[in-house]
Backbone and ligand atoms as CSV (ligand in chain L), in Angstrom:
chain,resi,resn,atom,element,x,y,z
A,1,THR,N,N,131.006,-60.974,-143.813
A,1,THR,CA,C,131.482,-60.583,-142.488
A,1,THR,C,C,130.342,-60.675,-141.485
A,2,ILE,N,N,130.681,-60.871,-140.243
A,2,ILE,CA,C,129.685,-60.966,-139.177
A,2,ILE,C,C,129.519,-59.602,-138.535
A,3,LYS,N,N,128.255,-59.121,-138.533
A,3,LYS,CA,C,127.976,-57.844,-137.885
A,3,LYS,C,C,127.884,-58.047,-136.386
A,4,LYS,N,N,128.455,-57.169,-135.621
A,4,LYS,CA,C,128.365,-57.258,-134.165
A,4,LYS,C,C,127.195,-56.430,-133.668
A,5,ALA,N,N,126.349,-57.049,-132.833
A,5,ALA,CA,C,125.239,-56.326,-132.215
A,5,ALA,C,C,125.777,-55.480,-131.074
A,6,ARG,N,N,124.889,-54.692,-130.488
A,6,ARG,CA,C,125.318,-53.751,-129.469
A,6,ARG,C,C,125.018,-54.185,-128.049
A,7,ALA,N,N,124.486,-55.361,-127.852
A,7,ALA,CA,C,124.126,-55.762,-126.494
A,7,ALA,C,C,124.474,-57.214,-126.260
A,8,GLY,N,N,124.558,-57.591,-124.985
A,8,GLY,CA,C,124.822,-58.975,-124.629
A,8,GLY,C,C,126.306,-59.290,-124.652
A,9,SER,N,N,126.710,-60.218,-123.774
A,9,SER,CA,C,128.126,-60.546,-123.659
A,9,SER,C,C,128.656,-61.218,-124.917
A,10,ASN,N,N,127.762,-61.868,-125.672
A,10,ASN,CA,C,128.193,-62.494,-126.917
A,10,ASN,C,C,127.760,-61.676,-128.127
A,11,GLY,N,N,127.346,-60.441,-127.909
A,11,GLY,CA,C,126.933,-59.570,-128.996
A,11,GLY,C,C,125.486,-59.731,-129.403
A,12,GLN,N,N,124.746,-60.620,-128.732
A,12,GLN,CA,C,123.353,-60.858,-129.099
A,12,GLN,C,C,122.409,-60.127,-128.145
A,13,VAL,N,N,121.403,-59.479,-128.704
A,13,VAL,CA,C,120.383,-58.831,-127.889
A,13,VAL,C,C,119.579,-59.877,-127.139
A,14,ASN,N,N,119.181,-60.923,-127.841
A,14,ASN,CA,C,118.386,-61.981,-127.235
A,14,ASN,C,C,119.310,-62.995,-126.565
A,15,GLN,N,N,119.269,-63.040,-125.240
A,15,GLN,CA,C,120.133,-63.950,-124.481
A,15,GLN,C,C,119.427,-65.235,-124.055
A,16,CYS,N,N,118.061,-65.252,-124.099
A,16,CYS,CA,C,117.408,-66.418,-123.505
A,16,CYS,C,C,116.091,-66.857,-124.154
A,17,VAL,N,N,115.533,-66.099,-125.069
A,17,VAL,CA,C,114.205,-66.430,-125.585
A,17,VAL,C,C,114.307,-67.334,-126.812
A,18,ARG,N,N,113.795,-68.564,-126.695
A,18,ARG,CA,C,113.667,-69.505,-127.820
A,18,ARG,C,C,114.928,-69.547,-128.700
A,19,LYS,N,N,116.051,-69.783,-128.075
A,19,LYS,CA,C,117.315,-69.754,-128.808
A,19,LYS,C,C,117.437,-70.878,-129.833
A,20,ASP,N,N,116.504,-71.840,-129.801
A,20,ASP,CA,C,116.534,-72.923,-130.779
A,20,ASP,C,C,115.985,-72.490,-132.140
A,21,LEU,N,N,115.373,-71.316,-132.208
A,21,LEU,CA,C,114.784,-70.830,-133.463
A,21,LEU,C,C,115.740,-69.899,-134.194
A,22,ASN,N,N,115.605,-69.817,-135.511
A,22,ASN,CA,C,116.394,-68.882,-136.306
A,22,ASN,C,C,115.938,-67.446,-136.105
A,23,LYS,N,N,114.623,-67.276,-135.795
A,23,LYS,CA,C,114.054,-65.937,-135.611
A,23,LYS,C,C,112.862,-66.055,-134.689
A,24,VAL,N,N,112.760,-65.149,-133.737
A,24,VAL,CA,C,111.636,-65.155,-132.802
A,24,VAL,C,C,110.580,-64.185,-133.320
A,25,VAL,N,N,109.429,-64.735,-133.672
A,25,VAL,CA,C,108.296,-63.936,-134.150
A,25,VAL,C,C,107.071,-64.351,-133.348
A,26,ASP,N,N,106.311,-63.383,-132.892
A,26,ASP,CA,C,105.118,-63.679,-132.098
A,26,ASP,C,C,103.905,-63.011,-132.725
A,27,PHE,N,N,102.784,-63.685,-132.636
A,27,PHE,CA,C,101.512,-63.140,-133.118
A,27,PHE,C,C,100.525,-63.120,-131.962
A,28,ILE,N,N,99.837,-62.020,-131.791
A,28,ILE,CA,C,98.801,-61.898,-130.775
A,28,ILE,C,C,97.547,-61.388,-131.471
A,29,ASP,N,N,96.463,-62.138,-131.337
A,29,ASP,CA,C,95.212,-61.692,-131.932
A,29,ASP,C,C,94.670,-60.495,-131.150
A,30,ILE,N,N,94.373,-59.420,-131.825
A,30,ILE,CA,C,93.903,-58.201,-131.174
A,30,ILE,C,C,92.612,-58.460,-130.391
A,31,GLU,N,N,91.819,-59.404,-130.868
A,31,GLU,CA,C,90.567,-59.726,-130.180
A,31,GLU,C,C,90.825,-60.352,-128.804
A,32,ASP,N,N,92.024,-60.909,-128.608
A,32,ASP,CA,C,92.346,-61.546,-127.328
A,32,ASP,C,C,92.803,-60.542,-126.266
A,33,ILE,N,N,93.009,-59.293,-126.674
A,33,ILE,CA,C,93.418,-58.269,-125.708
A,33,ILE,C,C,92.145,-57.638,-125.152
A,34,THR,N,N,91.835,-57.968,-123.909
A,34,THR,CA,C,90.583,-57.489,-123.337
A,34,THR,C,C,90.698,-56.034,-122.880
A,35,GLU,N,N,91.783,-55.676,-122.235
A,35,GLU,CA,C,91.967,-54.301,-121.771
A,35,GLU,C,C,93.274,-53.734,-122.307
A,36,LYS,N,N,94.381,-54.303,-121.856
A,36,LYS,CA,C,95.689,-53.891,-122.362
A,36,LYS,C,C,96.677,-55.027,-122.152
A,37,VAL,N,N,97.798,-54.953,-122.859
A,37,VAL,CA,C,98.835,-55.962,-122.728
A,37,VAL,C,C,100.190,-55.257,-122.805
A,38,SER,N,N,101.137,-55.686,-121.969
A,38,SER,CA,C,102.483,-55.117,-121.968
A,38,SER,C,C,103.441,-56.107,-122.623
A,39,LEU,N,N,104.077,-55.679,-123.675
A,39,LEU,CA,C,104.969,-56.546,-124.442
A,39,LEU,C,C,106.423,-56.204,-124.164
A,40,CYS,N,N,107.202,-57.236,-123.901
A,40,CYS,CA,C,108.608,-57.067,-123.517
A,40,CYS,C,C,109.446,-56.519,-124.666
A,41,ARG,N,N,110.314,-55.575,-124.324
A,41,ARG,CA,C,111.278,-55.055,-125.291
A,41,ARG,C,C,112.712,-55.191,-124.795
A,42,CYS,N,N,112.876,-55.789,-123.599
A,42,CYS,CA,C,114.240,-55.934,-123.080
A,42,CYS,C,C,114.794,-57.334,-123.324
A,43,TRP,N,N,113.982,-58.241,-123.778
A,43,TRP,CA,C,114.357,-59.624,-124.069
A,43,TRP,C,C,114.771,-60.390,-122.823
A,44,LYS,N,N,114.325,-59.981,-121.642
A,44,LYS,CA,C,114.692,-60.678,-120.405
A,44,LYS,C,C,113.500,-61.365,-119.764
A,45,SER,N,N,112.294,-61.170,-120.300
A,45,SER,CA,C,111.099,-61.714,-119.683
A,45,SER,C,C,111.076,-63.237,-119.726
A,46,LYS,N,N,110.656,-63.838,-118.613
A,46,LYS,CA,C,110.463,-65.291,-118.569
A,46,LYS,C,C,109.060,-65.642,-119.070
A,47,ASN,N,N,108.263,-64.649,-119.369
A,47,ASN,CA,C,106.910,-64.851,-119.881
A,47,ASN,C,C,106.771,-64.236,-121.273
A,48,TRP,N,N,107.824,-64.361,-122.059
A,48,TRP,CA,C,107.856,-63.796,-123.409
A,48,TRP,C,C,106.631,-64.206,-124.224
A,49,PRO,N,N,106.015,-63.328,-124.994
A,49,PRO,CA,C,106.438,-61.980,-125.345
A,49,PRO,C,C,105.922,-60.903,-124.389
A,50,TYR,N,N,105.380,-61.347,-123.253
A,50,TYR,CA,C,104.807,-60.374,-122.324
A,50,TYR,C,C,105.844,-59.899,-121.310
A,51,CYS,N,N,105.756,-58.668,-120.904
A,51,CYS,CA,C,106.628,-58.103,-119.875
A,51,CYS,C,C,106.301,-58.746,-118.531
A,52,ASP,N,N,107.344,-59.190,-117.822
A,52,ASP,CA,C,107.140,-59.705,-116.464
A,52,ASP,C,C,107.866,-58.856,-115.426
A,53,GLY,N,N,108.314,-57.688,-115.812
A,53,GLY,CA,C,109.000,-56.785,-114.900
A,53,GLY,C,C,110.507,-56.978,-114.857
A,54,ALA,N,N,111.035,-57.944,-115.613
A,54,ALA,CA,C,112.474,-58.226,-115.592
A,54,ALA,C,C,113.305,-57.040,-116.081
A,55,HIS,N,N,112.692,-56.139,-116.817
A,55,HIS,CA,C,113.431,-54.965,-117.294
A,55,HIS,C,C,113.956,-54.130,-116.123
A,56,GLY,N,N,113.258,-54.195,-114.982
A,56,GLY,CA,C,113.690,-53.421,-113.813
A,56,GLY,C,C,115.068,-53.852,-113.333
A,57,ALA,N,N,115.285,-55.163,-113.202
A,57,ALA,CA,C,116.590,-55.677,-112.766
A,57,ALA,C,C,117.649,-55.412,-113.828
A,58,HIS,N,N,117.261,-55.566,-115.079
A,58,HIS,CA,C,118.191,-55.300,-116.181
A,58,HIS,C,C,118.634,-53.833,-116.162
A,59,ASN,N,N,117.676,-52.942,-116.020
A,59,ASN,CA,C,118.007,-51.520,-115.996
A,59,ASN,C,C,118.894,-51.173,-114.810
A,60,LYS,N,N,118.598,-51.770,-113.643
A,60,LYS,CA,C,119.379,-51.499,-112.438
A,60,LYS,C,C,120.807,-52.001,-112.600
A,61,ALA,N,N,120.947,-53.183,-113.212
A,61,ALA,CA,C,122.276,-53.791,-113.349
A,61,ALA,C,C,123.129,-53.108,-114.413
A,62,THR,N,N,122.469,-52.557,-115.431
A,62,THR,CA,C,123.234,-52.043,-116.577
A,62,THR,C,C,123.161,-50.535,-116.763
A,63,GLY,N,N,122.239,-49.875,-116.067
A,63,GLY,CA,C,122.041,-48.452,-116.301
A,63,GLY,C,C,121.209,-48.182,-117.542
A,64,ASP,N,N,120.638,-49.237,-118.100
A,64,ASP,CA,C,119.791,-49.097,-119.289
A,64,ASP,C,C,118.444,-48.496,-118.887
A,65,ASN,N,N,117.595,-48.226,-119.854
A,65,ASN,CA,C,116.290,-47.617,-119.558
A,65,ASN,C,C,115.169,-48.295,-120.330
A,66,THR,N,N,115.264,-49.626,-120.472
A,66,THR,CA,C,114.266,-50.340,-121.259
A,66,THR,C,C,112.949,-50.464,-120.513
A,67,GLY,N,N,111.900,-50.706,-121.259
A,67,GLY,CA,C,110.566,-50.922,-120.721
A,67,GLY,C,C,109.674,-51.493,-121.797
A,68,PRO,N,N,108.471,-51.912,-121.414
A,68,PRO,CA,C,107.580,-52.576,-122.365
A,68,PRO,C,C,106.888,-51.594,-123.298
A,69,VAL,N,N,106.272,-52.142,-124.334
A,69,VAL,CA,C,105.293,-51.388,-125.100
A,69,VAL,C,C,103.928,-51.874,-124.615
A,70,VAL,N,N,103.073,-50.945,-124.277
A,70,VAL,CA,C,101.742,-51.275,-123.781
A,70,VAL,C,C,100.740,-51.047,-124.912
A,71,VAL,N,N,100.039,-52.119,-125.266
A,71,VAL,CA,C,99.004,-52.038,-126.299
A,71,VAL,C,C,97.666,-52.043,-125.590
A,72,LYS,N,N,96.852,-51.040,-125.880
A,72,LYS,CA,C,95.569,-50.960,-125.189
A,72,LYS,C,C,94.508,-50.410,-126.133
A,73,HIS,N,N,93.299,-50.626,-125.727
A,73,HIS,CA,C,92.188,-50.072,-126.493
A,73,HIS,C,C,92.088,-48.577,-126.206
A,74,LYS,N,N,91.605,-47.823,-127.170
A,74,LYS,CA,C,91.393,-46.393,-126.973
A,74,LYS,C,C,90.405,-46.161,-125.847
A,75,GLU,N,N,90.709,-45.154,-125.034
A,75,GLU,CA,C,89.749,-44.803,-123.981
A,75,GLU,C,C,88.659,-43.944,-124.591
A,76,ASN,N,N,87.435,-44.224,-124.197
A,76,ASN,CA,C,86.314,-43.455,-124.757
A,76,ASN,C,C,86.075,-42.181,-123.969
L,1,FES,FE1,FE,111.184,-56.917,-120.767
L,1,FES,FE2,FE,109.539,-55.690,-119.105
L,1,FES,S1,S,110.397,-57.634,-118.912
L,1,FES,S2,S,110.264,-54.977,-120.972
């Protein structure tokens, strides 16, 4: 049986990111993060896997409350 997801008009959470792939997986080397990086969790970013602020329009249009995960170095 096909499980139905909870988002998207076709039941898919991911509506636009690399739809030609079977699974979207991203790797970021921790050494490449100089200060901090914001990673998209709404699947609407045009700069995937990074947040480009698209969650704001998504939240406004849907009443959702999505936002990025921010990865940063510990403050000393
Ligand atoms: Fe997706 Fe910001 S654009 S969390």
